[in-house]
GUMILO-730530 format. One line per field, with one value per residue: x, y, z of N, C-alpha, C in turn. Coordinates in steps of 0.02 Angstrom, whole numbers, plus 50000, padded with zeros to 5 digits. Layout:
BEGIN
n_c1	c(X,...)
n_c2	c(Y,...)
n_c3	c(Z,...)
ca_c1	c(X,...)
ca_c2	c(Y,...)
ca_c3	c(Z,...)
c_c1	c(X,...)
c_c2	c(Y,...)
c_c3	c(Z,...)
% end
This chain:
BEGIN
n_c1	c(51689,51551,51534,51562,51457,51348,51372,51351,51215,51162,51194,51119,50990,50980,51001,50894,50772,50827,50880,50762,50686,50762,50756,50615,50590,50662,50596,50457,50448,50383,50325,50424,50353,50259,50335,50397,50285,50255,50363,50343,50219,50245,50333,50251,50150,50217,50237,50116,50096,50201,50190,50059,50071,50155,50071,49963,50033,50068,49940,49898,49994,49966,49848,49732,49667,49593,49694,49752,49746,49895,49920,49868,49935,50044,49987,49888,49963,50034,49930,49878,49990,50004,49882,49887,49994,49945,49827,49877,49973,49905,49797,49866,49917,49797,49751,49851,49839,49707,49695,49813,49902,49819,49821,49888,49849,49798,49878,50019,50056,50022,50111,50231,50219,50219,50351,50416,50358,50383,50518,50580,50560,50642,50768,50780,50777,50896,50985,50966,51015,51149,51188,51170,51268,51386,51377,51385,51512,51587,51546,51590,51722,51721,51716,51574,51551,51601,51513,51392,51270,51141,51192,51112,51073,51183,51221,51121,51151,51277,51238,51158,51253,51336,51244,51221,51346,51348,51260,51187,51272,51195,51089,51100,51089,50965,50885,50904,50846,50716,50679,50671,50559,50466,50455,50391,50268,50225,50208,50099,50001,49988,49930,49807,49749,49746,49652,49538,49524,49517,49413,49312,49275,49242,49290,49427,49516,49499,49540,49675,49722,49698,49780,49907,49910,49904,50028,50120,50078,50095,50234,50282,50227,50273,50410,50439,50392,50446,50565,50679,50714,50605,50505,50546,50531,50392,50350,50410,50334,50211,50236,50231,50091,50063,50123,50041,49920,49958,49972,49839,49774,49831,49766,49637,49650,49691,49589)
n_c2	c(49640,49633,49497,49443,49497,49437,49305,49315,49347,49225,49140,49197,49178,49042,49032,49096,49007,48887,48921,48965,48847,48761,48830,48831,48694,48653,48729,48701,48566,48500,48375,48315,48285,48390,48501,48448,48428,48558,48584,48489,48529,48658,48629,48544,48635,48718,48634,48641,48778,48841,48781,48827,48968,48975,48919,49013,49125,49082,49070,49204,49260,49197,49253,49190,49221,49372,49517,49642,49823,49916,50011,49953,49837,49804,49815,49717,49600,49591,49568,49446,49361,49368,49312,49181,49128,49140,49059,48930,48901,48922,48836,48716,48718,48707,48580,48495,48518,48476,48344,48271,48307,48274,48262,48372,48512,48676,48832,48830,48715,48760,48866,48796,48716,48822,48866,48764,48777,48913,48910,48816,48880,48992,48929,48868,48982,49042,48945,48959,49089,49066,48979,49064,49160,49085,49054,49183,49221,49135,49175,49304,49317,49275,49286,49345,49299,49172,49094,48961,49008,49078,49203,49319,49325,49346,49478,49509,49421,49470,49595,49560,49502,49612,49696,49620,49626,49758,49774,49859,49873,49860,49779,49633,49614,49671,49581,49466,49508,49521,49386,49348,49424,49366,49239,49268,49309,49185,49111,49179,49160,49022,49005,49066,48979,48863,48904,48904,48767,48711,48782,48767,48869,48968,49088,49119,49051,49108,49233,49212,49178,49299,49388,49335,49352,49491,49533,49477,49536,49673,49674,49641,49745,49867,49847,49846,49973,50072,50020,49904,49941,50020,49922,49832,49916,49935,49805,49794,49887,49821,49706,49720,49720,49588,49524,49568,49508,49376,49363,49385,49273,49178,49196,49159,49025,48967,48965)
n_c3	c(51025,51003,50980,51107,51181,51120,51154,51291,51285,51236,51342,51445,51396,51410,51546,51614,51611,51662,51789,51851,51848,51929,52051,52080,52083,52195,52290,52283,52248,52142,52024,51884,51761,51741,51704,51591,51513,51474,51390,51288,51240,51188,51082,51007,50974,50886,50779,50718,50709,50631,50497,50474,50469,50357,50260,50258,50213,50084,50027,50025,49941,49821,49795,49835,49946,50004,49995,50111,50095,50047,50149,50261,50274,50362,50499,50482,50453,50575,50667,50618,50632,50770,50813,50760,50831,50963,50958,50923,51026,51148,51135,51132,51262,51335,51293,51344,51483,51501,51451,51471,51584,51700,51837,51877,51950,51996,52049,52066,51993,51866,51848,51853,51739,51647,51655,51587,51459,51418,51444,51358,51238,51257,51268,51141,51061,51103,51056,50919,50901,50934,50830,50722,50750,50736,50599,50544,50582,50504,50375,50372,50331,50200,50022,49941,49812,49810,49875,49885,49816,49710,49589,49593,49724,49800,49832,49922,50027,50064,50110,50220,50304,50329,50396,50510,50577,50605,50706,50843,51000,51113,51082,51095,51235,51260,51190,51266,51386,51342,51326,51459,51498,51415,51470,51591,51538,51486,51603,51658,51558,51566,51692,51669,51574,51650,51743,51664,51646,51776,51841,51753,51669,51523,51468,51513,51426,51290,51333,51365,51238,51172,51246,51222,51082,51077,51135,51042,50920,50946,50967,50839,50758,50818,50815,50677,50642,50731,50778,50862,50994,51037,51031,51130,51238,51243,51274,51399,51470,51472,51544,51690,51706,51672,51779,51884,51844,51852,51990,52026,51972,52052,52174,52137,52094,52208,52294)
ca_c1	c(51643,51485,51534,51559,51390,51302,51383,51315,51144,51145,51199,51062,50929,50980,51002,50827,50729,50861,50882,50694,50665,50798,50729,50547,50593,50683,50549,50391,50454,50334,50352,50451,50307,50227,50383,50406,50224,50262,50411,50312,50164,50272,50359,50193,50114,50255,50226,50056,50101,50245,50157,50000,50094,50179,50013,49928,50075,50061,49873,49895,50037,49932,49785,49676,49634,49599,49749,49735,49778,49963,49921,49849,49971,50083,49944,49855,50011,50049,49873,49874,50045,49989,49827,49907,50035,49901,49782,49914,50006,49857,49760,49911,49917,49733,49748,49896,49808,49642,49696,49875,49921,49755,49833,49920,49797,49816,49920,50089,50063,50019,50175,50283,50211,50240,50424,50435,50335,50423,50589,50607,50562,50702,50826,50784,50796,50968,51020,50963,51061,51217,51201,51177,51333,51438,51371,51408,51585,51614,51532,51623,51785,51714,51693,51506,51552,51621,51459,51350,51204,51135,51223,51066,51064,51247,51219,51078,51189,51328,51204,51138,51314,51356,51196,51232,51405,51334,51209,51206,51297,51146,51036,51101,51065,50893,50854,50905,50795,50651,50664,50648,50491,50423,50442,50339,50205,50205,50183,50032,49956,49976,49882,49742,49722,49730,49590,49485,49516,49498,49350,49261,49257,49259,49323,49500,49554,49503,49580,49745,49737,49700,49839,49964,49908,49920,50100,50155,50061,50129,50306,50294,50210,50317,50478,50445,50376,50490,50628,50682,50716,50537,50468,50564,50502,50321,50345,50428,50277,50157,50254,50202,50022,50064,50139,49980,49872,49984,49954,49766,49756,49852,49713,49580,49665,49707,49529)
ca_c2	c(49656,49607,49424,49430,49514,49386,49246,49330,49341,49154,49112,49221,49144,48976,49038,49113,48950,48837,48946,48964,48777,48734,48864,48807,48623,48649,48762,48669,48494,48475,48322,48336,48283,48455,48542,48415,48441,48623,48577,48451,48569,48711,48599,48522,48693,48744,48589,48667,48851,48861,48768,48869,49033,48966,48909,49076,49167,49058,49087,49276,49273,49172,49290,49147,49257,49444,49553,49710,49877,49927,50051,49910,49773,49791,49796,49654,49546,49587,49537,49376,49325,49363,49265,49111,49108,49131,49002,48867,48887,48917,48774,48662,48722,48680,48507,48462,48520,48441,48273,48238,48321,48277,48268,48437,48562,48730,48886,48809,48669,48800,48902,48746,48702,48881,48867,48720,48804,48972,48895,48784,48933,49032,48888,48860,49047,49049,48900,48990,49145,49039,48954,49123,49190,49043,49064,49250,49222,49102,49215,49369,49317,49245,49326,49321,49265,49103,49059,48919,49038,49109,49269,49373,49325,49360,49546,49507,49388,49517,49647,49532,49494,49679,49719,49583,49651,49827,49772,49898,49830,49849,49734,49566,49615,49683,49519,49421,49534,49504,49316,49347,49450,49316,49184,49294,49305,49115,49092,49208,49125,48954,49008,49081,48918,48819,48929,48879,48695,48695,48813,48753,48931,48972,49150,49126,49026,49162,49288,49193,49184,49370,49418,49311,49386,49562,49540,49462,49586,49736,49666,49644,49811,49919,49833,49869,50044,50116,49989,49853,49973,50038,49861,49807,49962,49920,49742,49809,49921,49774,49651,49726,49698,49514,49504,49579,49456,49313,49364,49379,49203,49140,49199,49121,48954,48941,48965)
ca_c3	c(51079,50985,50990,51179,51205,51095,51196,51353,51268,51232,51409,51483,51372,51441,51619,51642,51627,51703,51858,51879,51858,51988,52110,52095,52100,52265,52335,52281,52240,52095,51981,51820,51704,51729,51666,51526,51475,51443,51335,51233,51212,51146,51020,50969,50946,50829,50723,50684,50700,50576,50433,50467,50444,50288,50218,50250,50170,50015,50003,50009,49883,49761,49791,49851,50000,49990,50028,50135,50059,50072,50210,50317,50269,50423,50555,50466,50463,50646,50700,50597,50664,50841,50824,50748,50889,51021,50948,50925,51090,51204,51126,51155,51335,51359,51279,51391,51550,51503,51433,51489,51653,51735,51909,51890,51958,52042,52025,52063,51937,51805,51843,51838,51668,51609,51652,51532,51395,51401,51449,51297,51187,51269,51252,51068,51034,51115,51010,50853,50903,50932,50762,50679,50764,50703,50527,50525,50589,50445,50315,50375,50294,50134,49965,49923,49747,49820,49911,49841,49808,49645,49586,49612,49797,49833,49860,49981,50080,50087,50149,50284,50345,50351,50445,50572,50612,50626,50758,50903,51053,51166,51059,51125,51304,51256,51169,51324,51432,51313,51342,51528,51499,51382,51518,51636,51500,51482,51669,51664,51512,51592,51747,51640,51544,51706,51771,51621,51656,51845,51858,51702,51637,51452,51449,51522,51368,51242,51362,51356,51166,51156,51277,51183,51017,51088,51144,50979,50870,50963,50956,50766,50731,50844,50791,50608,50636,50770,50793,50915,51059,51055,51042,51197,51286,51249,51312,51469,51500,51480,51589,51758,51703,51675,51848,51923,51825,51880,52060,52031,51960,52111,52223,52112,52090,52275,52335)
c_c1	c(51573,51481,51526,51488,51338,51310,51347,51240,51123,51145,51139,50997,50924,50973,50933,50787,50762,50862,50813,50670,50698,50769,50660,50546,50613,50631,50482,50394,50403,50365,50373,50402,50272,50271,50391,50344,50227,50309,50378,50258,50191,50296,50301,50155,50150,50249,50164,50066,50142,50215,50095,50018,50118,50121,49974,49967,50067,49992,49867,49936,50004,49864,49724,49637,49643,49655,49725,49769,49848,49966,49906,49887,50008,50038,49908,49902,50027,49993,49869,49929,50032,49934,49847,49950,49992,49857,49820,49942,49957,49812,49802,49914,49854,49730,49792,49866,49747,49649,49759,49890,49858,49764,49864,49866,49820,49867,49993,50102,50063,50085,50231,50280,50236,50315,50448,50418,50377,50497,50617,50608,50625,50765,50834,50802,50871,51009,51022,51011,51133,51235,51211,51245,51389,51437,51399,51484,51617,51605,51570,51686,51782,51693,51624,51505,51570,51566,51416,51278,51201,51165,51176,51054,51128,51249,51176,51114,51241,51297,51183,51197,51336,51310,51206,51291,51400,51279,51231,51223,51246,51094,51040,51073,50990,50856,50851,50853,50726,50632,50641,50577,50443,50407,50388,50271,50181,50179,50111,49982,49939,49926,49812,49709,49705,49665,49531,49471,49488,49428,49294,49236,49278,49304,49399,49541,49556,49543,49654,49766,49744,49762,49902,49968,49927,49995,50137,50141,50095,50204,50323,50284,50259,50388,50488,50437,50428,50557,50626,50681,50645,50495,50483,50535,50428,50310,50361,50370,50219,50172,50228,50128,50016,50078,50077,49927,49893,49966,49879,49744,49778,49798,49653,49591,49682,49646,49502)
c_c2	c(49628,49532,49408,49444,49462,49321,49255,49323,49268,49123,49134,49188,49073,48980,49053,49051,48898,48858,48944,48894,48748,48765,48836,48733,48615,48677,48725,48594,48463,48423,48348,48332,48350,48500,48513,48426,48508,48621,48544,48493,48625,48683,48576,48580,48721,48699,48610,48740,48870,48843,48810,48938,49028,48957,48973,49124,49147,49076,49161,49292,49251,49204,49245,49174,49331,49477,49620,49762,49888,49965,50008,49845,49756,49774,49730,49595,49536,49551,49463,49335,49316,49312,49193,49085,49094,49070,48936,48852,48880,48856,48714,48660,48689,48604,48469,48461,48475,48366,48236,48247,48328,48285,48335,48490,48615,48778,48865,48762,48707,48837,48855,48727,48761,48889,48823,48749,48865,48958,48863,48834,48975,48993,48880,48926,49059,49006,48930,49049,49120,49014,49012,49156,49151,49053,49131,49257,49190,49146,49280,49371,49289,49296,49301,49283,49191,49062,49019,48946,49070,49180,49326,49377,49342,49429,49547,49475,49435,49572,49622,49523,49562,49706,49684,49613,49725,49831,49815,49853,49817,49796,49664,49564,49629,49619,49469,49443,49517,49432,49309,49371,49400,49258,49206,49290,49232,49089,49117,49172,49055,48954,49025,49018,48868,48840,48903,48805,48680,48720,48799,48816,48931,49031,49153,49101,49079,49222,49275,49200,49258,49405,49398,49347,49459,49573,49530,49515,49652,49731,49672,49715,49865,49909,49859,49944,50089,50085,49943,49884,49991,49976,49832,49852,49949,49856,49752,49844,49873,49719,49660,49707,49622,49490,49513,49526,49388,49308,49355,49306,49159,49139,49157,49046,48924,48939,48895)
c_c3	c(51066,50997,51064,51205,51180,51135,51263,51342,51268,51301,51452,51461,51399,51516,51648,51659,51672,51777,51890,51892,51920,52052,52129,52113,52173,52312,52340,52275,52193,52049,51913,51762,51689,51688,51595,51482,51441,51383,51275,51200,51167,51080,50976,50937,50885,50768,50683,50664,50638,50507,50421,50440,50372,50240,50205,50204,50097,49986,49985,49947,49818,49751,49800,49910,49987,50030,50054,50091,50087,50138,50272,50318,50334,50483,50544,50479,50537,50683,50683,50631,50739,50855,50812,50805,50949,51015,50956,50995,51147,51197,51148,51231,51364,51351,51329,51461,51554,51495,51453,51563,51696,51811,51927,51891,52007,52012,52018,52005,51871,51794,51823,51765,51626,51604,51595,51464,51373,51402,51387,51239,51195,51250,51176,51034,51044,51069,50940,50848,50898,50863,50714,50688,50730,50628,50505,50533,50528,50383,50313,50333,50225,50082,49945,49857,49754,49855,49862,49837,49738,49645,49608,49687,49834,49865,49924,50040,50108,50130,50217,50331,50372,50404,50512,50611,50630,50678,50818,50961,51108,51146,51089,51196,51306,51237,51226,51375,51407,51328,51414,51534,51467,51429,51568,51601,51498,51549,51678,51620,51537,51648,51722,51612,51598,51739,51730,51634,51725,51862,51808,51669,51564,51438,51462,51463,51312,51268,51354,51283,51147,51184,51239,51116,51024,51094,51078,50926,50884,50950,50881,50740,50754,50820,50720,50602,50670,50790,50854,50984,51082,51070,51111,51251,51297,51289,51385,51505,51514,51532,51660,51760,51705,51745,51893,51907,51852,51954,52070,52019,52018,52164,52202,52115,52158,52320,52345)
% end
């Protein structure tokens, strides 16, 4: 049953952006470069984001940067992870709007870009889930002692495999729903950054960075503290606010 639900999860993660892209393409007829720009910007942001996180982790481990007290370690890590994600992705969004997609202006163009940015994230996440499922199916029937890993890591691998197959059945569907909410967030963030470019305002870009950081930090903190179900609940409570903000930017960018 878990395998079937994970397959559904992967299909939904692919279906959200594909269905939305097809719908908006037919409805608005916007050019493909706007969508492709979102894809390129997300991938480019991760080229900076992932090494940045790895570098910061190494600096803290080597005590080259001051570590927070154990009581503040989790909130500190959540905020740092949120800020690095927000800075890298929203800066990439701004660079693409400002220097590449110069003809793409307005609310619809921002939404179209957001489908590409959030959509490729959803597709790559689904691909990662699918690869993990295949690996776990293979590992399920293997003796950990036969794995090409050091003996001290065999117990950890066995524990990870057992935890995977004990995943609650509702989790795959929750994860797929989260990707849908994440795409809504990306649409909103794209319109905020477009507002900064079109209107020549400064504050919408920091606002987009802050909103992105807030979502990511809360997801990390709540997931570790109260579990995945609570984290998804918090994101679900915040998503209507994103929809309202998306509507507000539509009025501003259409004036």
